[in-house]
N, C-alpha and C positions, 0 to 999 in steps of 0.2 A: 761567570763564564765556565770555569772548571766544573761546577756543579751540573750545568746543562750538558756539557760534553759527556760527563760521566753518566747522566741519565740517558742520553742518546745511545751511549755505548751499551748500557744494560738493555735498552729496548732492541737494539740491533742484535745483540747476542741472543735474545729470546724471540727474535722475529718469526721464526718458523713455528714456534709453539703458540705465539700470539695469533698468527694467521690461522692455524688449525682450530684454535678455540673460537675465534671469530666466525670461521666457516661453520662450525657446529651450531652456532646461534643464527645462522643465515641459511636455512634450508631452501629458500627460493633463489639462492645464488645471486642476490642483488648487490653484493659487495658492500652492504651497509648493515650496521647494527644500531640499536638505540643508544642514546648517550649513557643511560644507566648501565646497560650491558657493557659498553666500552669501559666505563669506570670500573665495573666489577672485574672484568677480564684483566685489565691493567694491574689492579690490586692483587688478584689471585695469582697470576702468572709471574709477575715480577717480584712479588712479596716485598714491596716497598710501601711503607705506611705514609702515604701522601693523600692530600685532599685532591683527588684526580679531577673532580668537577671544577675546582678552582684553577688548576693549571691547564686543563683541557684546551682553553682558547689559545694558549701559548704553543701547544703541540700540534693541533689539528683544527680543521674547520668543521662547522656543523651545517648540515644540509637544512633546507627550509622545513622539512618534515621532522626535524629534531633527531636525525640519524647522523652517523659518521661513516664516511666511505673509508673503511679500514684498509682496503687495498691501496688507495691513494696515500693514506697516512703512512703505511709501512714502506711504500716505494719512494716517497718523497723525502725521507730522512736525509738523503744525500744532499738535497737542495738546501736543507736547513744548515748543513755543516760547511757549505761553501764560504759564507761570511766569516765564521770563526777562523778558518784556515787562512783566509786572506788577511784578517786583522791580527792574528797571532801566529805567524809562520813558524815559530819555535815550539808550538804546543804539540807535543808528540801524541797526546791522547786524541786531539782533533784529527790529526793526519791518519792515525791508526783507525779510528772509527769511520772516517770517510772512506778509507781503503776497504774496510769490511762492507760498507754499504755498496760501494762500486762493485765489489766481488759478488755480492748478492744479485746485483743488477746485470751481471756478466760483462761488465766493462773492465775486463781483466788487465789489459795493458796499462790503463790509468791506475787501477788498483795496485798493481805491482810497483808503479812509480811512487804512489803514496807510501807503501810499505818501505820502499827504498829510502824515502825521505825520513821516515821514522828511524831506520837503522843509522842513517847518516847523523841524525841529531842525537840519538841515544843508542850507541852500539851494543848495549847489553839488553835491548828490548827483544827478548827471545820469541815472543809471539809474532813480531814483525819479521824476524829472521825466518821463522817457520813459513810464513806466507810468501816471502820472497823466494824461498827455496822449494816451494810446494810443487 
């Protein structure tokens, strides 16, 4: 659980860079990239040595033409984080990461509530304090 939340947090942190790189590989603005391009971008941008092809099915879905809708992938991270928050309500990393996702989706009131939850659980979490006072 903690490993997945950590990976999601890294992806969310690099979300804008990932989107830019995917867009560079998508000149037709189809919002899709090949699975091999997706693997390469994840490896290069996140600089995490993982077998991205193996964990890809756990992170995103593949279109029938063997492409990945990168916009959907980046925007739906929040949905992935709902069950961990519900199952582990004291997990500050899950709350913080979900707050970052919500902030990216401009769901600011809910994001602020999530950051507030982090501060309540871990008063020394300076990143959450920054977001609450932003």
